[in-house]
Backbone bond lengths (Angstrom), bond angles and torsions (degrees), N, CA, C in turn:
res aa  C-N    CA-C-N  psi(-1)  N-CA   C-N-CA  omega(-1)  CA-C   N-CA-C  phi
1 M - - - 1.450 - - 1.538 108.26 -
2 P 1.367 117.09 126.59 1.472 118.93 -176.68 1.532 111.68 -74.93
3 Q 1.286 113.81 153.58 1.462 120.87 177.66 1.524 109.73 -80.63
4 L 1.330 116.26 149.04 1.452 121.40 176.88 1.527 108.86 -79.45
5 D 1.329 116.56 126.47 1.457 120.80 -178.26 1.530 108.85 -83.26
6 T 1.310 116.57 113.19 1.468 121.50 -178.32 1.522 111.84 -109.54
7 S 1.314 117.66 14.42 1.465 119.66 -175.41 1.532 112.30 -70.66
8 T 1.321 118.88 -25.65 1.463 120.67 -178.15 1.523 112.70 -96.88
9 W 1.302 118.25 -1.20 1.461 120.84 -177.26 1.525 112.52 -62.16
10 F 1.308 116.86 -42.39 1.468 119.98 -178.33 1.525 110.26 -61.48
11 L 1.298 116.90 -45.12 1.465 120.63 179.23 1.532 111.03 -64.70
12 T 1.304 116.96 -42.94 1.461 121.09 -179.40 1.522 111.67 -63.58
13 I 1.304 116.75 -46.34 1.471 121.10 -179.57 1.524 110.49 -67.81
14 S 1.308 117.66 -39.44 1.467 121.03 179.59 1.523 111.01 -64.40
15 L 1.326 116.98 -44.51 1.458 119.88 179.15 1.524 111.80 -67.84
16 M 1.311 117.24 -32.93 1.458 120.22 177.43 1.533 110.33 -66.08
17 I 1.319 116.87 -44.33 1.466 120.39 179.13 1.526 110.48 -65.00
18 L 1.306 117.52 -41.21 1.457 121.36 178.30 1.528 111.34 -63.66
19 S 1.313 117.30 -43.11 1.458 119.64 179.71 1.525 111.46 -68.10
20 L 1.323 118.40 -37.66 1.460 120.66 176.34 1.524 111.18 -64.96
21 F 1.316 117.15 -37.91 1.460 120.83 176.85 1.525 110.64 -64.39
22 C 1.331 117.76 -42.18 1.469 120.96 179.27 1.524 110.89 -65.81
23 I 1.309 117.52 -40.97 1.465 120.28 178.17 1.520 110.19 -64.62
24 Y 1.309 117.00 -43.02 1.462 120.87 179.32 1.533 110.54 -61.68
25 Q 1.317 117.52 -43.85 1.458 121.28 -179.85 1.529 111.35 -65.66
26 S 1.307 117.36 -39.31 1.465 119.08 179.57 1.530 111.37 -68.78
27 K 1.315 117.88 -30.51 1.465 119.91 176.42 1.529 111.07 -75.30
28 M 1.314 117.57 -36.59 1.454 121.24 -176.43 1.520 113.57 -78.57
29 I 1.314 118.24 -18.15 1.461 120.31 -177.62 1.524 110.94 -68.97
30 N 1.329 117.84 -23.30 1.456 121.40 -179.10 1.521 112.67 -89.14
31 Q 1.313 118.28 -5.83 1.459 121.48 -178.67 1.527 109.96 -83.05
32 T 1.318 115.74 145.09 1.459 119.93 175.97 1.520 108.69 -102.75
33 M 1.290 115.42 131.51 1.454 120.79 179.51 1.527 108.79 -95.29
34 T 1.292 115.66 126.18 1.459 119.58 179.57 1.516 109.40 -98.25
35 S 1.285 115.90 147.02 1.453 120.99 178.04 1.526 109.04 -126.75
36 I 1.286 115.35 164.35 1.461 120.64 178.96 1.524 108.07 -73.37
37 P 1.322 118.73 126.34 1.461 119.33 -178.85 1.530 110.81 -66.90
38 S 1.289 114.93 138.74 1.463 119.09 179.88 1.527 110.36 -82.68
39 Q 1.303 116.43 163.66 1.453 122.04 -176.03 1.530 112.94 -76.63
40 D 1.332 117.63 -21.34 1.458 119.32 -175.28 1.538 112.82 -82.97
41 K 1.329 118.35 -9.19 1.458 119.96 178.79 1.518 110.27 -80.34
42 K 1.327 114.91 141.76 1.449 120.05 177.87 1.526 109.03 -82.37
43 P 1.308 117.63 141.31 1.468 118.38 176.96 1.532 110.41 -68.81
44 T 1.287 115.89 138.56 1.462 120.03 -179.39 1.518 109.71 -94.39
45 Q 1.319 114.76 141.58 1.451 120.31 178.47 1.520 109.06 -88.48
46 P 1.311 117.24 147.08 1.467 118.39 178.51 1.526 111.21 -66.31
47 K 1.313 115.07 144.82 1.462 120.46 -179.56 1.523 109.47 -72.72
48 V 1.313 115.85 130.91 1.455 121.56 179.70 1.516 108.18 -100.82
49 Q 1.324 116.06 125.63 1.456 119.45 178.92 1.521 109.77 -82.43
50 P 1.341 117.30 140.35 1.462 119.74 175.38 1.521 110.87 -64.75
51 Y 1.308 114.84 161.40 1.458 121.65 -176.36 1.525 111.81 -59.10
52 W 1.330 117.95 -40.59 1.459 120.72 -174.93 1.531 112.25 -74.79
53 E 1.326 119.26 -16.87 1.454 119.62 177.13 1.529 112.29 -78.90
54 T 1.305 117.01 -25.94 1.465 119.62 -179.28 1.514 112.37 -89.73
55 K 1.311 117.66 -9.22 1.448 121.41 -176.03 1.524 110.13 -97.31
56 W 1.327 116.14 142.90 1.453 121.07 177.22 1.519 108.24 -81.65
57 T 1.336 117.08 119.97 1.459 119.21 -171.67 1.527 113.69 -118.56
58 K 1.334 119.28 -2.04 1.460 119.46 -178.27 1.519 110.10 -76.99
59 I 1.337 115.46 140.61 1.456 121.53 178.90 1.526 106.75 -118.77
60 Y 1.308 116.57 127.22 1.447 121.82 179.38 1.524 109.94 -112.08
61 L 1.341 114.89 142.31 1.453 119.90 176.33 1.524 108.87 -81.62
62 P 1.310 117.60 144.56 1.467 118.70 173.83 1.531 110.04 -66.06
63 H 1.304 117.38 158.63 1.457 120.91 -176.83 1.535 112.07 -66.76
64 S 1.307 117.56 -26.72 1.471 119.77 -175.96 1.528 113.14 -83.92
65 S 1.323 118.57 -15.16 1.461 119.31 -177.16 1.532 110.52 -86.94
66 P 1.317 118.02 143.73 1.472 120.79 179.72 1.535 110.88 -75.42
67 L 1.294 115.90 154.16 1.457 120.40 177.19 1.520 110.39 -73.59
68 L 1.304 116.76 139.92 1.458 121.89 178.51 1.518 109.78 -93.28
69 S 1.320 116.44 129.97 1.463 119.42 -178.09 1.503 110.03 -105.04
């Protein structure tokens, strides 16, 4: 009966742990951590967009009309 070769187990387990750590870090880098707001910060007001930014202002020529030079 042959013996079980365990010489590569350390390398395999070490690389698995390292790869799991790298995957975990790459997933966690995109997360935002929220904290309790402190009392000394001023509350921010929401940004109000001007009237012309919310309105659609582009005018397109119909395909059948000639271009004006």
